[in-house]
N, C-alpha and C positions, 0 to 999 in steps of 0.2 A: 372666857368662853369663846369658842372658835365659830360656832355656827348656831342656828336655831333649834337643831335636833339636840345639841348639847345643853342649850339653855332649858328646853322642855325637860330633858331626862334628868338634870341636876335639880330641878325645882322639887320642893317637898311634895307637891301634888302629883308631879310627874313620876316620882319614884314610886307611888302607889298604884300606878296604872299597870295593866297587864300589856304584853306585847301588842295585842291586838288593838286595845284601847290607845296605846301610844302611837300606833301607825295611823289611827283615825285622827288623833290630834295633830299629828304631823302633816297629814294630808291637808288639814284645814289651816295651815300655817304657812306664810311666806316670810321673805326676808328682804329688806332694803337696807342701803348705805346712804347716809347723810354727811355731806360735808360740814366742817365746823362752821357754825353760824347759820346752818340751814334750818328751817322750821320743819319738825317732825310731824307736827300737827298744830292746827290753829283754832282759836276760840271762835265758836260759832259755827263750826264744821259739823256736818253729821257724824255721829260716831257708829262706825261699822266694825271696828276691830278692837281687840284687847291687845295692848302692845307690850313688849318686853325688851329691855336693853340687852341685846346679845353681847356687845362690846362697845364701850365708850361712855359718854357722860352727856346727860340732858339736864336742862333746867326748866322747870315748870313754873310758868309766871304769868301774870295778867298784865298786858299792855293796855293802857288807857288813852283814850283820845286826846288827853291832855299832855301826852308824851311821857308821862311817868310809868314806871314799871314796878310792879310788886312781885318779887321772887317769892315763890311758895315752898319749893324744896328742889333739892338735886336729886336726879334719877341715875344711879350707877348701873354697871353691868351686873345682870342677874334679877333687876327690879322689874316688876310688871306694874302697868298703870292703865287708867281708863275704864276700870269696871263699873264704877259708880254711874257714869253717863250712859255706859252701854246697857246696864241694867235698867235705868230710868228711861231709856230711848229718848234722851234730851240732847240738844246740840252741846258740843265740847264746851267747857266753862274756862278754859285756860289755854295757853299757848305752850308748846314744848319745843325748845330749841336745842340743837346738838351743841355742846360746848367745844367738843372736839369731834373728829370724825367718828361717827357711830353707826353700828349695825343694829337694826331693830327688827323684831319679830312682830309681825301681824297675824294674829289669830282672828279668823272671821267670827261674826256672830253666831252663826249656826253651831260651829265647834265649841265656842266658849258656852253657849247655852247647853249644849250637850253635856259638857264637862261638869256643869252645876248639878 
């Protein structure tokens, strides 16, 4: 994947959108780059975006106050995450860290809700 637009257009749901709908989805989506080791999002933060890995690799994990970490899953290019907390309007339940430099698409809540 080269950019957020290609991520949206290559997603199964994106392929079902009209060009007008795709333009609306793109207008509600931004993109950020994270260095290897950086937190993409953290446990306890408010959830305002549905996120997709444009390019790179993320690790979803819970970091405990005891210093232990529980890895939940890897998130590779093309994968989206965070819809559960976004739908429930609850704080994020996990951390996501970039394993290598990663570009991430952030679709705002209003656009995500409209897509539903």
